[in-house]
C-alpha positions in Angstrom: 129.0 -82.0 74.5 132.3 -80.4 73.6 134.2 -81.8 76.6 136.3 -84.9 76.1 134.7 -88.0 77.6 136.9 -90.7 79.0 135.7 -94.3 78.4 135.9 -97.4 80.5 137.1 -100.5 78.8 133.6 -102.0 78.3 132.4 -98.6 76.9 135.5 -98.5 74.6 134.7 -101.9 73.2 131.1 -100.9 72.5 132.3 -97.6 70.9 134.8 -99.5 68.7 132.1 -102.0 67.6 129.8 -99.1 66.7 132.6 -97.3 64.8 133.4 -100.4 62.7 129.7 -101.2 62.1 128.1 -97.7 61.6 130.6 -95.0 60.8 130.7 -94.1 57.2 134.2 -92.6 57.5 135.8 -95.8 58.8 137.0 -98.2 56.1 139.1 -101.2 57.2 140.0 -99.5 60.4 141.2 -96.4 58.6 139.6 -92.9 58.7 138.7 -91.6 55.3 138.5 -88.0 56.5 142.1 -88.1 57.7 143.4 -89.8 54.6 145.8 -87.5 52.8 147.4 -90.1 50.5 148.7 -92.2 53.4 146.4 -94.5 55.3 145.6 -93.1 58.8 144.2 -95.3 61.6 140.8 -94.1 62.9 141.7 -92.2 66.1 138.5 -93.3 67.7 139.6 -97.0 67.5 142.9 -96.4 69.3 141.7 -94.1 72.1 139.9 -94.4 75.4 138.1 -91.1 74.8 135.6 -89.7 72.4 137.8 -87.8 70.0 135.9 -87.8 66.7 133.3 -85.0 66.3 131.6 -86.9 63.5 131.3 -90.0 65.7 129.8 -88.0 68.6 127.3 -86.1 66.4 126.2 -88.7 63.8 127.0 -92.2 65.0 126.9 -92.3 68.8 123.2 -91.3 69.0 122.3 -94.5 67.1 123.1 -96.5 70.3 120.7 -94.9 72.7 121.8 -96.7 75.8 125.5 -96.0 75.3 124.7 -92.3 74.4 122.6 -92.0 77.6 125.4 -93.7 79.6 128.0 -91.2 78.3 126.1 -88.0 78.2 122.9 -88.1 80.2 123.9 -88.9 83.8 120.3 -88.2 85.1 119.1 -91.2 83.1 121.3 -93.6 85.0 119.6 -95.9 87.5 120.8 -98.3 90.2 120.1 -102.0 90.1 118.0 -103.1 93.1 119.9 -106.5 93.2 123.6 -105.7 92.6 123.7 -101.9 92.9 125.4 -101.3 89.6 124.4 -98.2 87.6 122.9 -98.6 84.2 121.3 -96.4 81.6 117.5 -96.7 81.3 115.0 -95.3 78.9 112.1 -96.1 81.1 111.4 -95.2 84.7 109.9 -98.6 85.6 113.1 -100.6 85.1 114.5 -101.9 88.3 117.3 -104.3 87.3 120.5 -104.0 85.2 120.6 -106.1 82.0 122.8 -108.8 83.6 120.4 -109.2 86.6 117.2 -108.8 84.6 117.7 -112.2 82.8 118.4 -114.0 86.0 115.4 -112.4 87.8 113.1 -113.1 84.9 114.1 -116.8 84.8 113.6 -117.2 88.5 110.2 -115.5 88.4 109.1 -117.8 85.5 110.3 -120.9 87.4 108.3 -119.8 90.5 105.2 -119.1 88.4 105.4 -122.6 86.8 106.0 -124.3 90.2 102.9 -122.5 91.6 100.9 -123.5 88.5 102.0 -127.2 88.9 101.2 -127.3 92.6 97.6 -126.0 91.9 97.0 -128.6 89.2 98.2 -131.6 91.3 96.0 -130.7 94.3 
């Protein structure tokens, strides 16, 4: 966990949102730990890597999917529809979050169609 992780832009946005929402050392975008009289911008907010040890140890584990995506490569799965990799906490998940909603809606529509056809006969 000591190596520096590079973030993709979507991961960086999720990390920045997590820093602003959950990190107790971030106040108005400034890092309290680095404050020596002058305001210092939180380095985690302006970087595409995981720099802050406090964030890695205390804040990042709060978002289990992001944590698994960044540190536990064996928990990544491939979507059976689009082939994108995604983090999963269960071994029965087959679809990425973006495909899951579409597939669920399609299956519900087919189920309702079948139900209606049985009623009208």
